[in-house]
C-alpha positions as CSV (number, residue, x, y, z in Angstrom):
1,M,44.7,-76.6,119.2
2,D,41.6,-75.0,120.7
3,S,42.5,-71.4,121.7
4,N,41.0,-71.9,125.2
5,V,43.2,-74.9,125.8
6,F,46.2,-72.9,124.5
7,E,45.4,-70.1,126.9
8,I,45.1,-72.5,129.9
9,F,48.4,-74.2,129.3
10,F,50.5,-71.3,128.0
11,R,49.2,-68.3,129.8
12,A,51.2,-66.2,132.2
13,P,51.8,-67.8,135.6
14,A,49.1,-67.3,138.3
15,D,51.7,-65.7,140.6
16,P,53.9,-63.3,138.6
17,V,56.1,-62.5,141.6
18,L,57.0,-66.2,142.0
19,A,57.8,-66.5,138.3
20,K,59.9,-63.4,138.2
21,N,62.0,-64.1,141.3
22,M,62.4,-67.9,141.1
23,P,63.9,-69.9,138.3
24,I,62.2,-72.5,136.0
25,I,58.6,-71.4,137.0
26,A,57.7,-68.8,134.3
27,S,57.9,-71.4,131.4
28,H,56.8,-75.0,131.2
29,W,59.8,-76.0,129.1
30,P,62.5,-76.4,131.8
31,V,60.3,-78.8,133.8
32,T,59.2,-80.7,130.7
33,L,62.8,-81.1,129.5
34,I,63.9,-82.2,133.0
35,L,61.2,-84.9,133.2
36,V,61.7,-86.1,129.6
37,G,65.5,-86.4,130.2
38,Y,64.8,-88.2,133.5
39,L,62.5,-90.8,131.8
40,L,64.9,-91.3,128.9
41,F,67.8,-91.9,131.3
42,V,66.2,-94.2,133.9
43,L,64.2,-96.2,131.3
44,K,66.6,-96.4,128.4
45,I,69.8,-94.4,128.0
46,G,71.1,-95.0,131.6
47,R,70.7,-98.8,131.2
48,I,72.5,-98.7,127.8
49,F,75.3,-96.6,129.4
50,M,75.6,-99.1,132.3
51,A,75.3,-102.2,130.2
52,K,79.1,-103.0,130.1
53,R,80.0,-101.1,133.2
54,K,80.2,-102.3,136.8
55,P,77.9,-100.6,139.3
56,Y,79.3,-97.4,140.7
57,N,80.2,-97.2,144.3
58,L,78.2,-94.1,145.4
59,K,78.2,-94.7,149.1
60,N,79.7,-91.4,150.1
61,I,77.6,-89.4,147.7
62,I,74.4,-91.2,148.9
63,V,75.3,-90.6,152.5
64,V,75.6,-86.9,152.0
65,Y,72.6,-86.8,149.8
66,N,70.4,-88.6,152.4
67,I,71.4,-86.4,155.3
68,C,70.9,-83.3,153.3
69,Q,67.4,-84.6,152.4
70,V,66.7,-85.2,156.1
71,I,67.7,-81.6,156.9
72,Y,65.9,-80.1,153.9
73,N,62.6,-81.9,154.6
74,S,62.8,-81.3,158.4
75,V,63.2,-77.6,157.9
76,L,60.3,-77.5,155.5
77,F,58.1,-79.5,157.9
78,I,58.8,-77.1,160.8
79,L,58.1,-74.0,158.7
80,V,54.9,-75.4,157.4
81,I,53.9,-76.3,160.9
82,Y,54.6,-72.6,161.8
83,L,52.6,-71.3,158.9
84,I,49.5,-73.4,159.4
85,F,49.3,-74.0,163.2
86,V,51.3,-71.1,164.8
87,N,50.8,-68.3,162.4
88,L,47.3,-69.5,161.6
89,A,47.6,-68.2,158.0
90,Y,44.8,-70.5,156.8
91,D,41.2,-71.3,157.5
92,L,41.5,-75.1,157.9
93,Q,38.0,-75.6,156.6
94,C,38.9,-73.9,153.3
95,M,42.6,-73.4,152.7
96,E,43.0,-71.0,149.7
97,S,46.2,-69.4,148.4
98,L,46.9,-66.4,150.6
99,P,46.1,-62.9,149.1
100,H,49.1,-61.2,147.5
101,K,49.2,-58.5,150.3
102,H,49.0,-61.0,153.1
103,P,52.0,-60.7,155.5
104,S,52.7,-64.4,155.2
105,K,52.5,-64.5,151.4
106,E,56.3,-64.4,150.8
107,L,56.8,-67.3,153.2
108,E,54.0,-69.3,151.4
109,R,55.8,-68.6,148.1
110,W,59.2,-69.7,149.4
111,L,57.8,-72.8,151.1
112,T,55.9,-73.9,148.0
113,Y,58.9,-73.2,145.6
114,S,61.4,-74.9,148.0
115,Y,59.1,-78.0,148.2
116,F,58.9,-78.1,144.4
117,L,62.7,-77.9,144.1
118,N,62.9,-80.8,146.6
119,K,60.7,-82.9,144.3
120,V,63.1,-82.2,141.4
121,I,66.1,-83.2,143.6
122,D,64.2,-86.4,144.5
123,L,64.7,-87.5,140.9
124,L,68.3,-88.3,141.8
125,D,67.0,-91.3,143.7
126,T,66.3,-93.1,140.5
127,V,69.5,-91.9,138.8
128,F,71.4,-93.5,141.7
129,F,69.5,-96.7,141.2
130,V,70.6,-96.8,137.5
131,L,74.3,-96.0,138.3
132,R,74.3,-98.8,140.9
133,K,72.4,-101.2,138.6
134,S,69.6,-101.5,141.2
135,Y,67.0,-101.9,138.5
136,K,64.6,-103.9,140.6
137,Q,64.0,-100.7,142.6
138,I,62.8,-98.8,139.6
139,T,59.2,-99.8,139.7
140,I,56.2,-98.3,138.0
141,L,55.1,-96.9,141.4
142,H,58.5,-95.3,141.9
143,V,58.7,-93.6,138.5
144,Y,55.1,-92.5,138.5
145,H,55.3,-91.0,141.9
146,H,58.4,-89.0,141.1
147,V,57.1,-87.7,137.8
148,L,53.7,-86.9,139.2
149,M,55.1,-84.8,142.1
150,V,57.3,-82.7,139.9
151,F,54.9,-82.2,137.0
152,G,51.8,-81.9,139.2
153,I,53.3,-79.3,141.6
154,Y,54.6,-77.2,138.8
155,W,51.2,-76.9,137.0
156,V,49.4,-76.2,140.3
157,M,51.8,-73.3,140.9
158,R,51.6,-72.2,137.3
159,L,47.8,-72.2,136.9
160,Y,46.5,-71.8,140.5
161,G,49.3,-70.3,142.6
162,V,51.1,-71.3,145.8
163,G,50.1,-72.9,149.0
164,G,46.4,-73.4,149.8
165,Q,45.0,-76.8,150.5
166,Y,48.0,-78.5,149.0
167,M,50.1,-77.1,151.8
168,M,48.8,-80.0,153.9
169,M,50.3,-82.4,151.3
170,G,53.6,-80.7,151.9
171,L,53.2,-81.0,155.6
172,F,52.6,-84.8,155.5
173,N,55.1,-85.4,152.7
174,T,58.0,-83.6,154.3
175,F,57.6,-85.5,157.5
176,V,57.4,-88.9,155.7
177,H,60.5,-88.0,153.6
178,A,62.5,-86.9,156.6
179,V,61.9,-90.3,158.2
180,M,62.4,-92.1,154.9
181,Y,65.7,-90.5,154.1
182,F,66.9,-91.0,157.7
183,Y,66.3,-94.7,157.2
184,Y,68.3,-94.5,153.9
185,F,71.1,-92.6,155.7
186,I,71.4,-95.3,158.4
187,S,71.3,-98.1,155.7
188,A,74.0,-96.4,153.7
189,M,76.2,-95.7,156.7
190,Y,75.8,-99.1,158.3
191,P,74.9,-101.7,155.6
192,K,75.1,-104.6,158.1
193,L,72.3,-103.0,160.1
194,K,69.9,-102.8,157.1
195,S,68.3,-106.2,157.6
196,S,67.7,-105.5,161.3
197,L,66.1,-102.1,160.8
198,W,62.6,-103.3,161.8
199,W,60.9,-100.0,161.1
200,K,61.5,-100.1,157.4
201,K,57.9,-101.4,156.6
202,Y,56.4,-98.7,158.8
203,I,57.8,-96.1,156.4
204,T,55.5,-97.5,153.7
205,G,52.8,-97.5,156.3
206,I,53.1,-93.8,157.0
207,Q,53.3,-93.2,153.3
208,I,49.9,-94.9,152.9
209,L,48.6,-93.0,155.9
210,Q,49.5,-89.6,154.4
211,F,47.4,-90.3,151.3
212,I,44.5,-91.5,153.4
213,L,44.7,-88.2,155.4
214,L,44.8,-86.2,152.1
215,F,41.9,-88.1,150.7
216,L,39.9,-87.4,153.9
217,Q,40.9,-83.7,153.9
218,A,39.6,-83.1,150.4
219,T,36.4,-85.1,151.2
220,L,35.7,-83.2,154.3
221,V,36.1,-79.8,152.5
222,L,33.8,-80.9,149.7
223,L,31.1,-82.2,152.1
224,S,31.3,-79.6,154.9
225,N,32.2,-76.5,153.0
226,P,31.0,-76.7,149.4
227,S,31.3,-72.9,149.1
228,C,35.1,-73.1,149.4
229,Q,36.8,-71.3,146.5
230,F,39.7,-73.7,146.3
231,P,39.3,-75.0,142.7
232,M,37.0,-78.0,142.4
233,F,39.3,-79.5,139.8
234,L,42.2,-79.5,142.3
235,Q,39.9,-81.0,145.0
236,Y,39.1,-83.9,142.7
237,L,42.7,-84.2,141.6
238,Q,43.7,-84.6,145.2
239,L,41.0,-87.2,145.8
240,S,41.9,-89.2,142.7
241,Q,45.7,-89.2,143.1
242,A,45.4,-89.9,146.8
243,L,43.3,-93.0,146.0
244,I,45.7,-94.1,143.3
245,M,48.6,-93.8,145.7
246,I,46.8,-95.7,148.4
247,V,46.2,-98.6,146.0
248,M,49.7,-98.6,144.6
249,F,51.5,-98.2,147.9
250,G,49.1,-100.7,149.4
251,N,49.9,-103.2,146.7
252,F,53.6,-102.7,147.3
253,Y,53.2,-103.1,151.0
254,Y,51.3,-106.4,150.5
255,H,53.8,-107.9,148.1
256,A,56.8,-106.6,150.1
257,Y,55.8,-107.5,153.7
258,V,52.5,-109.3,154.0
259,K,52.7,-112.0,151.3
260,P,56.3,-113.1,152.1
261,K,55.3,-113.4,155.8
262,Q,52.3,-115.6,154.8
263,Q,54.5,-117.7,152.5
264,K,57.0,-118.2,155.3
265,Q,54.3,-119.2,157.7
266,Q,52.9,-121.8,155.2
267,K,56.4,-123.3,154.8
268,A,57.0,-123.6,158.5
269,P,56.6,-127.1,159.9
């Protein structure tokens, strides 16, 4: 392996304080093993384990999990709102990681780390699908999105640091997830209402909207403030992944909501 590549991927974390005080950040191995175990379970081992078993009844666990996710994401959303728009910690035209001596640095660290942990907890979504034998919900989009969020956020923290422009991603994403998990909570608590919850498709809509906003944010920074020191690689990573997510979620939205409606209209007398 080229020594430069080795140094990039195995060097000390960009934020030593974060790595020292918060678990599974200093080394890449815990995150790597978590994701490898996740993929093995949801794609192979879990299905083998469930092959001769009936789906588990996880209603109570899922209800508690969903309401905890609503609270978790809502608290993060409010705190990010405070950091960006009340505390005015960032220059919105160029959101860089705060200096180590900045009075809001510790809040930035805890918000980023808490958001990362939430993405790890999100992996349980797929584990529940396997244990309930809801395999049709384990799509390429679903698995790709979960793995990307955990792996991507870890390496951004490890090589760049915390916060910065990606704090806007946390802002949009925590809002979307608070709404999404509230829908899941209602669906789990009152299964008979599930088919009548008309706002389900709008959750996918706001997921698409968040990626459009992230794409526009990175584009505006690149065009209006080319001197911004937020790493160019991360700018283009945000652009590319936002575009991929727009396409994948857009495709899901079309096949889940638009196409069935068109087919229903064609069959109508």
